[in-house]
C-alpha positions in Angstrom: 93.2 109.8 133.2 93.6 109.2 129.5 90.8 109.3 126.8 91.3 106.3 124.5 89.4 105.5 121.3 89.6 101.8 120.4 88.4 100.4 117.1 87.7 96.7 116.5 87.3 95.3 113.0 85.0 92.6 111.7 87.3 89.7 112.5 87.7 91.0 116.1 83.9 90.9 116.6 83.2 88.0 114.3 81.4 85.8 116.9 79.8 86.0 120.3 83.0 84.6 121.8 85.1 87.3 120.2 82.7 90.0 121.2 83.0 88.7 124.8 86.8 88.7 124.5 86.7 92.4 123.3 84.5 93.2 126.3 87.1 91.7 128.7 89.9 93.7 127.0 87.8 96.9 127.3 87.1 96.0 131.0 90.8 95.8 131.7 91.5 99.1 130.1 88.8 100.8 132.1 90.1 99.3 135.3 93.4 101.2 134.6 91.3 104.4 134.9 91.0 105.3 131.2 87.9 106.8 129.6 87.0 104.6 126.7 85.1 105.0 123.4 84.9 101.8 121.4 84.1 101.9 117.7 83.1 98.6 116.0 82.6 97.2 112.6 79.9 94.7 111.5 80.7 91.1 112.3 83.0 89.6 109.7 81.1 88.6 106.6 78.0 90.5 107.5 78.4 93.5 105.1 79.0 91.1 102.2 76.0 89.1 103.3 73.8 92.2 103.3 75.2 93.3 99.9 74.5 89.9 98.5 70.8 90.1 99.6 70.5 93.5 98.0 71.8 92.3 94.7 69.4 89.4 94.8 66.6 91.9 94.8 68.2 94.5 92.5 71.4 94.0 90.5 72.4 97.7 90.9 70.8 98.9 94.2 70.3 102.6 94.7 72.9 104.1 96.9 70.5 105.6 99.5 68.6 102.3 100.2 71.9 100.3 100.1 73.2 102.5 102.9 70.0 102.0 105.0 70.6 98.2 104.6 74.4 98.1 105.2 74.4 100.3 108.2 72.4 97.7 110.1 75.5 95.4 110.4 77.2 97.8 112.8 74.1 98.3 114.8 73.9 94.6 115.6 77.5 94.7 116.9 77.2 97.7 119.1 74.1 96.3 120.8 75.8 92.9 121.4 79.1 94.4 122.7 77.2 96.8 125.0 75.3 93.8 126.4 78.6 92.0 126.9 80.1 94.9 128.8 77.0 95.2 130.9 77.2 91.5 131.7 80.7 92.2 133.2 79.3 94.9 135.4 80.4 97.9 133.4 78.2 100.8 132.6 78.0 101.1 128.8 75.9 102.8 126.2 75.7 102.2 122.4 75.2 104.9 119.8 74.7 104.7 116.0 76.3 107.3 113.8 73.2 109.3 113.4 72.6 109.3 117.2 75.8 111.2 117.8 75.4 113.3 114.7 78.3 112.1 112.6 77.3 114.4 109.8 78.5 113.5 106.3 78.0 114.7 102.8 75.4 113.0 100.6 77.7 110.8 98.6 76.1 107.5 99.4 78.4 104.4 99.8 81.4 106.8 99.9 80.4 109.6 102.2 82.9 111.9 103.9 82.5 113.1 107.5 82.0 116.8 107.8 81.5 117.2 111.6 80.7 115.3 114.8 78.6 116.6 117.7 80.5 115.3 120.7 78.0 116.4 123.4 76.2 113.0 123.9 79.5 111.1 123.9 81.0 113.5 126.5 77.9 113.3 128.6 78.1 109.5 128.7 81.8 109.5 129.4 81.4 112.0 132.3 78.7 109.6 133.7 81.4 106.9 133.8 80.0 104.9 130.9 81.9 103.1 128.2 80.7 104.5 124.9 80.2 102.1 122.1 79.8 103.6 118.6 78.8 102.1 115.3 81.6 102.7 112.8 81.2 103.1 109.0 78.0 105.2 109.2 76.8 108.7 109.4 73.9 110.9 108.5 73.3 113.8 106.1 72.0 117.2 107.0 68.5 116.1 105.9 68.6 112.9 108.0 69.5 110.3 105.4 71.7 107.4 106.6 75.1 107.2 104.8 78.1 104.8 104.9 81.8 105.7 104.5 83.0 102.9 102.2 85.1 99.9 102.9 87.1 100.3 106.0 85.1 103.3 107.1 85.1 102.3 110.7 88.7 103.3 110.9 87.8 106.8 109.7 84.9 106.9 112.3 87.4 106.1 115.1 90.0 108.6 114.1 87.4 111.3 113.5 85.9 110.8 116.9 89.4 110.8 118.4 90.1 114.1 116.7 86.7 115.6 117.7 87.3 114.7 121.4 91.0 115.4 121.5 91.7 111.8 122.5 95.2 110.8 123.8 95.4 107.8 121.4 93.4 106.0 118.8 94.0 102.3 118.9 93.1 100.2 115.9 92.6 96.6 116.8 92.7 94.1 113.9 93.8 90.6 113.0 97.5 91.6 112.6 99.8 92.9 115.4 101.1 95.9 113.5 102.3 97.4 110.2 104.9 95.2 108.5 107.6 95.9 105.9 105.5 93.9 103.5 102.8 91.3 103.5 104.1 88.4 105.7 102.0 85.9 103.6 104.3 86.8 100.6 107.6 87.3 102.6 107.6 85.2 105.8 110.5 87.1 107.3 108.8 90.6 106.9 109.4 92.7 110.0 106.9 94.5 112.2 107.6 98.2 112.3 107.7 99.9 115.7 106.9 103.3 114.3 106.0 104.9 110.9 105.2 108.4 110.0 101.7 109.6 108.9 103.2 110.3 105.5 104.6 106.8 105.1 101.4 105.2 106.3 99.3 107.3 104.0 101.4 106.1 101.1 101.3 102.5 102.2 97.5 102.6 102.7 97.0 104.2 99.3 99.4 101.7 97.6 97.8 98.5 98.8 98.5 98.0 102.5 95.1 96.9 103.9 95.9 97.6 107.6 94.2 101.0 107.6 91.8 102.9 105.4 93.5 105.8 103.7 91.0 108.4 104.9 91.6 107.4 108.5 95.3 108.2 108.1 94.4 111.5 106.4 92.3 112.4 109.4 95.0 111.4 111.8 97.7 113.4 110.0 95.5 116.5 109.7 94.5 116.5 113.4 97.7 115.0 114.7 95.9 112.0 116.3 98.4 109.4 117.5 97.4 106.0 115.9 98.4 102.6 117.1 97.8 99.4 115.2 97.4 96.4 117.6 96.2 92.8 117.5 92.9 91.8 119.0 94.2 88.3 119.6 97.6 88.8 121.3 99.3 91.4 123.4 102.1 93.5 122.1 103.2 97.1 121.4 101.9 97.2 117.9 102.9 100.0 115.5 102.7 103.7 116.4 101.8 106.1 113.6 102.7 109.6 114.4 104.5 112.7 113.1 107.9 112.6 111.5 109.4 114.8 114.2 108.5 112.2 116.9 110.0 109.3 115.0 113.8 109.4 115.4 114.7 106.3 113.5 116.3 107.1 110.1 115.5 104.0 108.2 116.0 104.3 104.4 112.8 102.4 103.6 109.8 101.4 105.6 108.3 98.8 103.3 107.2 97.3 100.0 103.5 97.4 99.2 101.4 95.4 96.6 98.1 96.6 95.2 96.3 93.9 93.3 93.2 96.1 92.7 94.6 97.9 89.6 93.4 98.1 86.0 94.9 100.0 83.1 93.2 101.7 80.2 94.6 103.3 77.1 93.0 105.5 74.5 95.2 105.2 71.4 95.8 107.8 68.7 93.9 110.8 70.1 94.8 114.2 68.7 97.6 115.8 70.7 96.0 119.1 71.5 95.1 121.1 74.7 92.0 119.8 76.5 92.3 116.2 75.5 93.3 115.0 79.0 90.3 116.8 80.4 88.0 115.4 77.8 89.0 111.9 78.6 89.2 112.1 82.4 86.3 114.5 82.9 83.5 111.9 82.2 85.4 109.4 84.4 85.4 111.9 87.3 81.8 112.7 86.7 81.1 109.0 87.3 82.8 109.3 90.8 85.6 107.1 89.7 89.1 107.8 91.0 92.1 107.8 88.6 95.5 106.8 89.9 98.6 106.8 87.6 98.6 108.7 84.3 100.9 108.4 81.3 100.8 110.3 78.0 103.0 109.5 75.1 103.8 111.8 72.2 103.2 110.2 68.8 105.1 111.1 65.6 101.9 111.8 63.6 100.4 114.5 65.9 98.5 112.0 68.0 99.1 110.8 71.5 98.3 107.6 73.5 96.7 108.4 76.9 97.0 105.7 79.6 95.7 105.7 83.2 94.9 103.3 85.9 91.8 102.9 88.0 90.5 100.4 90.7 89.9 97.0 89.1 86.2 97.1 90.2 85.7 100.2 88.0 87.3 98.7 84.9 84.2 97.8 83.0 82.5 101.1 83.8 85.5 103.1 82.6 85.7 101.0 79.4 82.1 101.9 78.7 82.8 105.6 79.2 85.8 105.6 76.9 84.0 103.7 74.2 81.2 106.3 74.4 83.6 109.2 73.8 86.2 107.6 71.5 84.6 108.6 68.2 84.0 112.2 69.4 87.7 112.5 70.4 88.9 110.8 67.2 90.6 108.0 69.0 92.0 105.1 67.0 91.3 102.4 69.5 90.7 101.6 73.2 92.8 99.0 75.0 92.3 97.7 78.6 94.2 95.4 80.9 92.8 94.3 84.3 95.6 91.8 84.9 98.2 94.3 86.4 99.4 95.1 89.8 101.2 98.0 91.4 104.4 97.5 93.5 105.7 100.3 95.6 108.7 101.2 97.7 107.9 103.6 100.6 110.2 105.5 103.0 110.9 109.0 104.3 114.6 108.1 104.0 114.3 108.4 100.2 114.5 112.2 100.6 118.2 112.0 101.5 119.3 109.0 99.5 119.9 109.0 95.7 119.9 106.0 93.5 116.9 104.2 95.0 114.9 104.2 91.7 117.8 102.8 89.6 118.5 100.1 92.1 114.8 99.2 92.2 114.6 99.0 88.4 117.8 97.0 88.1 116.6 94.4 90.7 113.3 93.9 88.8 115.1 93.7 85.4 117.4 91.0 86.8 114.3 88.9 87.5 112.9 89.6 84.0 110.1 91.8 85.3 109.0 94.4 82.7 107.8 97.8 84.0 104.8 99.2 82.3 104.3 102.5 84.2 106.2 104.4 86.8 105.1 107.0 89.4 107.2 108.7 92.0 106.9 111.1 94.9 109.4 112.3 97.6 108.9 109.1 99.7 107.7 106.5 97.2 108.3 104.9 93.9 105.6 102.8 92.2 105.7 100.6 89.2 102.9 98.8 87.3 103.8 95.2 86.2 102.0 92.1 85.0 100.1 90.5 87.8 101.9 87.2 87.3 105.1 88.9 88.7 103.4 90.4 91.7 104.8 88.1 94.5 108.2 87.7 92.8 108.4 91.5 92.5 107.7 92.0 96.2 110.1 89.4 97.3 112.8 90.7 95.0 112.6 94.3 96.3 112.2 93.2 100.0 115.4 91.3 99.7 117.3 93.9 97.6 116.7 96.6 100.2 117.3 94.1 103.1 114.0 94.9 104.8 114.1 91.5 106.5 116.6 92.8 109.0 115.1 93.5 112.5 113.9 97.1 112.8 
């Protein structure tokens, strides 16, 4: 008997008919003898609807009250899915995050899971029940409701799978696996049978929307076997596991595109120790994550300091930089929120030289100027003007022949 954690996203439970379809799928899995924990998101569009209501009342809602509001979306879904399972004759029980003590830190809207009390879930499973859990939410040590950020239901599912030592965590979504790139940009993109945690971590952080990055971090840390599957059609999906298990030695796994980038530059700051900290410290204090960083050496003892952030944080960071510019002696502040990041990802890069030069040459042939570059053992990222986003992806996908069947 296997213990399986299944997670269904918003589109998978977007209507009563889809909730009933999920219930039928769960029923078939239980009929095979599996113990099942089902983690669900809010119905598609519900979180945005609730967020819209909040902003009608208050343009910048307080984090604590916003979490109280947004967490109700998943509570609706778990109740409806449990009813649907019961209508099929299954024993089922729903739990909110606080009910099973998914304890998080107090960072409202971006909370991180610290521990899970698995006792109530185990008791329900041992009683033969299907356990239905609200994703995306938790509770602080003092009892305040928290949410885990966009895509947080993935993290809930993987964390529960890790806590209960599940045999597999299956992420059901509106796509049938992880692809070499976005099929909407490159129609002949190929579904990958397997990828490593490391590759998926890079792909998730670089713009692939299939899985939330923190869920992949959890899976890698606790060695949880992840499988991405379609809610709407049967198939093997994509298995995400350790590199030792994956025997294929493909050079590259995919090309990712992140449209959520913005670039900021502080021009002409004195080139002295502590400047980087003085610039990025206030940004970090505002709980804003910085991605790529570039520092140029000027001829007059000054430097230009450039970094990228999420596009949603662009205005906030511009305000921060303007507030500290005079104190740092900066000449000017420049910003550009019309950029994208394109990345090549693959563990095969470790043993193959010349990938970067081949990438840069292919982009140059298409007249695509590179503004920033970042590399690691298994990825190369470039920042380019957003008007070249799809052309850049298609160019690299073709250059490295990723359209070939995997």
